[in-house]
C-alpha positions as CSV (number, residue, x, y, z in Angstrom):
1,M,-1.2,-17.0,-16.5
2,L,-2.1,-16.3,-12.8
3,R,-2.3,-12.8,-11.6
4,T,-3.3,-11.3,-8.3
5,I,-4.7,-7.9,-7.9
6,E,-5.9,-6.3,-4.6
7,G,-9.4,-5.1,-4.4
8,I,-12.2,-4.3,-2.0
9,Y,-15.7,-5.8,-1.8
10,K,-18.2,-3.1,-1.0
11,N,-22.0,-2.9,-1.5
12,G,-22.1,-6.1,-3.6
13,K,-19.3,-5.1,-5.9
14,I,-15.6,-5.7,-6.2
15,E,-13.4,-2.6,-6.7
16,L,-10.0,-3.5,-8.1
17,A,-7.0,-1.4,-7.0
18,E,-5.7,-1.5,-10.6
19,T,-6.9,-2.6,-14.0
20,P,-5.3,-5.8,-15.2
21,Q,-3.3,-5.2,-18.4
22,G,-3.8,-7.7,-21.3
23,I,-6.9,-9.4,-19.9
24,T,-10.2,-8.7,-21.6
25,E,-12.0,-11.8,-20.2
26,S,-11.0,-14.4,-17.7
27,R,-12.3,-16.8,-15.1
28,V,-11.6,-15.6,-11.6
29,F,-11.5,-16.9,-8.0
30,V,-12.4,-14.5,-5.2
31,T,-11.1,-15.1,-1.7
32,F,-12.4,-13.0,1.2
33,L,-9.7,-12.4,3.7
34,E,-10.3,-11.8,7.4
35,T,-10.8,-8.2,8.2
36,K,-7.9,-6.7,10.3
37,A,-8.5,-4.4,13.2
38,M,-8.1,-0.8,12.2
39,T,-6.9,0.4,15.6
40,W,-4.2,-0.8,18.0
41,P,-5.4,-3.0,21.0
42,E,-5.8,-1.0,24.3
43,T,-3.0,-2.9,26.0
44,I,-0.5,-1.7,23.3
45,M,-1.8,1.9,23.5
46,Q,-1.3,1.9,27.3
47,H,2.2,0.3,27.2
48,Q,4.8,2.7,28.9
49,G,7.9,0.9,27.8
50,V,10.5,-0.7,30.1
51,V,12.8,0.9,32.5
52,E,16.4,0.7,31.4
53,S,18.9,-0.7,33.9
54,I,22.5,-1.6,34.2
55,I,21.6,-5.2,33.2
56,F,19.9,-3.9,30.0
57,E,22.8,-1.7,29.2
58,S,25.2,-4.6,29.5
59,Y,23.4,-6.4,26.6
60,R,22.9,-3.3,24.5
61,D,25.6,-4.2,21.9
62,E,24.2,-7.7,21.5
63,L,20.8,-6.2,20.7
64,L,22.1,-4.0,17.9
65,P,21.9,-5.3,14.3
66,P,25.3,-6.5,12.9
67,N,27.3,-3.9,10.9
68,E,27.1,-4.2,7.2
69,I,30.3,-5.1,5.4
70,H,31.1,-2.6,2.7
71,L,33.1,-4.0,-0.2
């Protein structure tokens, strides 16, 4: 049975986010994922939004998600 458990590699050790149940010994594969940035890029932080206009307002209903159908 294959099972994936999240963990962190730190100081030469792997710390699992949870203890796998029902496994006392097993072969494993470890894949190191690319580290994601912990902060937003500066261009996103400086974004001031867009100015609403009559053209934008005319499309507002098309931008809304569809209404859910209640049965």
